[in-house]
ZAMARGU-4260 file (C-alpha; in steps of 0.2 Angstrom, whole numbers, plus 5000, padded with zeros to 4 digits):
<rodrens>
0) 5357/5499/5566 | 5355/5488/5581 | 5368/5493/5595 | 5374/5475/5596 | 5378/5475/5577
5) 5389/5491/5578 | 5407/5490/5581 | 5405/5497/5598 | 5392/5484/5603 | 5403/5470/5596
10) 5418/5477/5605 | 5408/5478/5622 | 5402/5460/5619 | 5419/5454/5616 | 5426/5462/5631
15) 5411/5455/5641 | 5414/5437/5634 | 5432/5438/5639 | 5428/5444/5657 | 5415/5431/5659
20) 5426/5417/5652 | 5440/5422/5664 | 5428/5423/5679 | 5421/5406/5674 | 5438/5398/5674
25) 5442/5406/5690 | 5426/5400/5698 | 5428/5382/5691 | 5446/5381/5697 | 5445/5391/5714
30) 5428/5385/5722 | 5430/5366/5719 | 5448/5366/5723 | 5445/5376/5739 | 5432/5364/5745
35) 5443/5349/5741 | 5457/5357/5750 | 5446/5360/5766 | 5440/5342/5765 | 5457/5335/5763
40) 5463/5346/5778 | 5449/5339/5789 | 5453/5321/5784 | 5471/5323/5788 | 5466/5331/5805
45) 5454/5316/5809 | 5468/5303/5803 | 5481/5311/5815 | 5468/5311/5830 | 5463/5293/5827
50) 5481/5287/5826 | 5485/5296/5842 | 5469/5289/5851 | 5470/5271/5846 | 5483/5266/5860
55) 5470/5271/5873 | 5456/5260/5866 | 5450/5248/5879 | 5458/5231/5878 | 5441/5223/5880
60) 5431/5229/5865 | 5414/5223/5872 | 5416/5230/5889 | 5406/5245/5895 | 5422/5256/5894
65) 5420/5257/5875 | 5405/5269/5876 | 5415/5279/5889 | 5430/5279/5877 | 5420/5286/5863
70) 5412/5300/5873 | 5429/5304/5880 | 5437/5305/5862 | 5423/5317/5857 | 5426/5328/5871
75) 5445/5328/5870 | 5447/5328/5851 | 5431/5337/5845 | 5425/5322/5834 | 5411/5310/5833
80) 5419/5293/5838 | 5410/5277/5833 | 5414/5259/5835 | 5407/5247/5822 | 5404/5228/5822
85) 5407/5218/5807 | 5396/5204/5799 | 5403/5195/5784 | 5387/5187/5778 | 5383/5198/5769
90) 5397/5210/5772 | 5390/5224/5783 | 5395/5235/5798 | 5384/5243/5811 | 5388/5254/5826
95) 5387/5248/5843 | 5396/5262/5852 | 5393/5281/5847 | 5399/5297/5856 | 5384/5306/5850
100) 5371/5298/5861 | 5357/5309/5855 | 5358/5304/5837 | 5350/5289/5828 | 5363/5278/5822
105) 5353/5271/5808 | 5362/5282/5796 | 5379/5274/5800 | 5373/5256/5796 | 5384/5250/5782
110) 5395/5265/5782 | 5406/5264/5767 | 5422/5271/5775 | 5421/5259/5790 | 5416/5244/5779
115) 5430/5247/5767 | 5443/5248/5782 | 5438/5231/5788 | 5437/5223/5771 | 5454/5229/5766
120) 5462/5228/5784 | 5469/5246/5781 | 5464/5263/5787 | 5451/5271/5776 | 5445/5289/5774
125) 5432/5298/5763 | 5418/5311/5763 | 5400/5303/5766 | 5383/5311/5766 | 5372/5307/5781
130) 5355/5314/5783 | 5359/5327/5770 | 5375/5333/5779 | 5392/5330/5772 | 5405/5321/5785
135) 5423/5318/5784 | 5427/5301/5790 | 5442/5291/5795 | 5441/5273/5800 | 5454/5260/5807
140) 5451/5241/5808 | 5456/5233/5824 | 5455/5215/5817 | 5449/5206/5801 | 5432/5202/5810
145) 5430/5219/5818 | 5428/5230/5827 | 5432/5246/5817 | 5435/5263/5825 | 5429/5278/5816
150) 5432/5297/5819 | 5419/5308/5809 | 5417/5327/5809 | 5404/5337/5800 | 5410/5348/5785
155) 5396/5361/5788 | 5408/5375/5793 | 5419/5371/5779 | 5405/5371/5767 | 5399/5388/5774
160) 5416/5395/5770 | 5415/5388/5753 | 5398/5396/5750 | 5404/5413/5756 | 5419/5411/5744
165) 5407/5406/5730 | 5395/5421/5734 | 5409/5433/5734 | 5416/5426/5717 | 5399/5427/5709
170) 5396/5445/5716 | 5414/5450/5711 | 5411/5442/5694 | 5394/5451/5692 | 5402/5468/5696
175) 5417/5464/5685 | 5405/5460/5670 | 5395/5476/5673 | 5411/5486/5674 | 5417/5477/5658
180) 5401/5482/5649 | 5402/5500/5654 | 5421/5501/5650 | 5418/5492/5634 | 5404/5503/5628
185) 5414/5519/5634 | 5430/5513/5625 | 5420/5507/5610 | 5411/5523/5609 | 5427/5533/5608
190) 5434/5521/5595 | 5418/5522/5584 | 5418/5541/5585 | 5435/5540/5577 | 5429/5528/5564
195) 5413/5539/5560 | 5425/5554/5558 | 5435/5544/5545 | 5419/5538/5537 | 5412/5556/5536
200) 5429/5561/5528 | 5428/5547/5516 | 5411/5552/5511 | 5416/5570/5508 | 5431/5564/5498
205) 5419/5553/5488 | 5407/5567/5485 | 5421/5578/5478 | 5424/5589/5494 | 5443/5590/5496
210) 5443/5605/5507 | 5441/5597/5524 | 5457/5589/5531 | 5457/5572/5538 | 5464/5573/5556
215) 5466/5560/5569 | 5479/5562/5582 | 5481/5543/5586 | 5497/5534/5583 | 5488/5517/5581
220) 5481/5509/5565 | 5466/5521/5564 | 5478/5536/5565 | 5489/5528/5551 | 5473/5526/5541
225) 5468/5544/5544 | 5485/5550/5538 | 5483/5539/5522 | 5466/5547/5519 | 5474/5564/5521
230) 5487/5560/5508 | 5474/5553/5496 | 5464/5569/5499 | 5478/5580/5495 | 5482/5570/5479
235) 5464/5570/5474 | 5463/5588/5477 | 5478/5591/5466 | 5471/5580/5453 | 5454/5588/5453
240) 5462/5606/5452 | 5473/5600/5438 | 5459/5592/5429 | 5448/5608/5431 | 5463/5618/5424
245) 5466/5606/5411 | 5448/5606/5405 | 5447/5625/5406 | 5463/5628/5397 | 5460/5614/5384
250) 5443/5621/5380 | 5450/5639/5378 | 5464/5632/5367 | 5452/5623/5356 | 5439/5637/5356
255) 5452/5650/5349 | 5456/5640/5332 | 5438/5634/5330 | 5431/5652/5331 | 5445/5658/5319
260) 5440/5644/5307 | 5422/5649/5309 | 5426/5667/5305 | 5436/5663/5290 | 5422/5651/5283
265) 5410/5666/5285 | 5422/5677/5276 | 5425/5665/5262 | 5406/5665/5258 | 5408/5683/5253
270) 5405/5683/5234 | 5415/5699/5232 | 5431/5691/5240 | 5446/5693/5228 | 5457/5678/5225
275) 5472/5684/5234 | 5463/5687/5250 | 5454/5670/5248 | 5471/5662/5246 | 5477/5671/5262
280) 5462/5666/5272 | 5465/5648/5266 | 5483/5648/5272 | 5478/5655/5289 | 5464/5641/5290
285) 5478/5628/5286 | 5488/5635/5300 | 5473/5634/5312 | 5470/5616/5307 | 5488/5612/5309
290) 5487/5620/5327 | 5472/5609/5331 | 5480/5594/5325 | 5495/5597/5335 | 5485/5601/5350
295) 5475/5585/5348 | 5491/5575/5347 | 5498/5584/5363 | 5482/5581/5373 | 5482/5563/5368
300) 5501/5561/5374 | 5496/5570/5390 | 5481/5558/5393 | 5492/5543/5390 | 5506/5550/5401
305) 5493/5553/5415 | 5486/5536/5413 | 5504/5528/5413 | 5500/5520/5396 | 5513/5529/5386
310) 5526/5515/5382 | 5544/5520/5378 | 5558/5510/5373 | 5574/5508/5383 | 5588/5506/5371
315) 5605/5513/5367 | 5603/5528/5355 | 5616/5541/5348 | 5611/5558/5354 | 5624/5566/5342
320) 5615/5557/5327 | 5598/5563/5333 | 5605/5581/5335 | 5610/5580/5317 | 5593/5575/5312
325) 5585/5589/5321 | 5597/5602/5313 | 5593/5595/5296 | 5574/5595/5300 | 5574/5613/5306
330) 5587/5621/5295 | 5575/5627/5282 | 5563/5635/5294 | 5578/5643/5304 | 5584/5650/5287
335) 5566/5657/5283 | 5564/5665/5300 | 5582/5672/5299 | 5589/5662/5313 | 5606/5654/5314
340) 5605/5636/5318 | 5621/5627/5323 | 5622/5608/5325 | 5639/5602/5319 | 5642/5583/5320
345) 5651/5578/5335 | 5658/5561/5342 | 5645/5548/5347 | 5635/5551/5363 | 5627/5535/5368
350) 5612/5536/5379 | 5598/5525/5386 | 5581/5530/5379 | 5568/5530/5365 | 5574/5538/5349
355) 5557/5544/5343 | 5553/5551/5360 | 5571/5560/5361 | 5567/5567/5344 | 5550/5573/5350
360) 5558/5582/5365 | 5571/5589/5354 | 5558/5596/5342 | 5549/5605/5356 | 5565/5613/5362
365) 5571/5618/5345 | 5554/5625/5340 | 5552/5635/5356 | 5569/5642/5353 | 5565/5647/5335
370) 5547/5653/5340 | 5551/5664/5355 | 5567/5672/5350 | 5568/5687/5338 | 5576/5686/5320
375) 5595/5686/5320 | 5596/5674/5336 | 5607/5659/5335 | 5600/5642/5341 | 5613/5629/5345
380) 5611/5610/5346 | 5625/5601/5355 | 5628/5584/5364 | 5640/5579/5377 | 5645/5565/5389
385) 5647/5570/5407 | 5652/5555/5418 | 5637/5545/5419 | 5626/5558/5410 | 5622/5560/5392
390) 5615/5577/5387 | 5607/5585/5372 | 5606/5604/5374 | 5597/5617/5364 | 5603/5634/5368
395) 5599/5651/5361 | 5606/5669/5363 | 5589/5677/5364 | 5581/5688/5377 | 5580/5673/5389
400) 5567/5668/5402 | 5565/5677/5419 | 5571/5668/5433 | 5555/5668/5442 | 5546/5660/5427
405) 5559/5646/5424 | 5550/5633/5434 | 5533/5638/5428 | 5537/5636/5409 | 5536/5617/5412
410) 5518/5619/5418 | 5504/5614/5406 | 5496/5628/5396 | 5509/5641/5403 | 5515/5654/5392
415) 5526/5669/5396 | 5518/5686/5394 | 5522/5694/5378 | 5526/5678/5369 | 5517/5672/5353
420) 5501/5664/5355 | 5503/5651/5342 | 5509/5638/5354 | 5498/5628/5366 | 5508/5629/5381
425) 5509/5610/5382 | 5526/5606/5373 | 5538/5609/5388 | 5526/5600/5400 | 5525/5585/5388
430) 5544/5585/5385 | 5548/5585/5404 | 5536/5570/5407 | 5543/5561/5392 | 5561/5563/5399
435) 5555/5557/5416 | 5547/5542/5409 | 5564/5538/5401 | 5572/5540/5417 | 5580/5557/5413
440) 5575/5575/5416 | 5576/5592/5407 | 5586/5606/5415 | 5585/5624/5412 | 5599/5636/5414
445) 5606/5653/5409 | 5625/5656/5405 | 5634/5670/5398 | 5618/5677/5389 | 5613/5660/5383
450) 5597/5651/5388 | 5600/5632/5389 | 5587/5618/5389 | 5596/5601/5392 | 5589/5584/5391
455) 5599/5573/5403 | 5598/5554/5401 | 5609/5540/5407 | 5623/5534/5396 | 5621/5518/5386
460) 5638/5511/5390 | 5646/5505/5407 | 5655/5518/5417 | 5672/5508/5415 | 5671/5511/5396
465) 5668/5529/5399 | 5684/5531/5410 | 5695/5521/5397 | 5689/5532/5383 | 5682/5518/5373
470) 5667/5528/5366
</rodrens>
């Protein structure tokens, strides 16, 4: 890449343009104004000198004393004193007395300052170029037909001073621009190094390398961008790790029933297989198919949850009624597995949520309680209103969950050691995420030998009605 097309080059050029623009403005303002100021000062000095000298002008303008007077003025006041005669056809002026006796007076013929003074019958001043030299001139008319007296002074010294200032401004400007280029490139180089580090970090993240942290100590926009990249890296790293674990666990969960089905199919090909054994194999195969169907449904729910595409209704539902549905649905299974299932009807418990998703969460909680507790265990389904909370609780008096594992049970594919392997380890993870989608949560607690899983939702009625006992 061309250096001028890089960020550093463009920043250096921008700084150079700013400095050059500032210097150009300084030059345009300072140098001409300084020269104008010097010329104005000199014209004021000449005007003051001429006003003071006029009373001593000879009373006889044509007398020999006029030449002496001009020489005397030049010596006393440091000026070139000139007396002009006037001719009105055509209007013109010409010198007839000049303090500078060694200079040809032809350059003063029709001097514009002297001519203007006579024509307007008023003092006149201005800057005139004679023989390539600039002069400040002040003229005063003695009458309408002349003569006119003029004091003039060369502006050579003033112009040399202006030239010195001009040279110094140009030299200082050149040094300033060189310094601006160096400083611009140095600052831009440090700036672009930070950009390159961010670019390299972004390339690494794009390539799937989430191990290197994105670090920038700055507090400016680049520092904030680096911290944003770091948050993105951490989130992508977590997602990548979760994706890897999800694929590995899902593959394992799918492989187990598929291998089992394959083995049963091979056994069913045995011609010597008796009918009772065949029926047993078919029953086990149906269990594996049900397990695969359930796993596929759970994986689909998880993918929708992760993509944020799982829609839930936000309507008022009665948790007590849903608890009764759960008790009726799982009653036969609890009886067959020698579990006690309690779900007595209670007063209405309104909550904000999706009835189907609440039932799905309840099925997960009740099924886990029946599956992972021994025969003779009691499972209790209850509901309650607690201030602004509506709760659906599934409790069992089984062996319980170790405290160190109480948070892990909500992770995907997690199963406690020694539990039955028929589950996929996704139920509680899905239940928790469904609860969060509905604006609630699932709490796990242990009380007096009971393990309690509680779905907490917001109530479906205003707090004022709850306080008045209107529900």
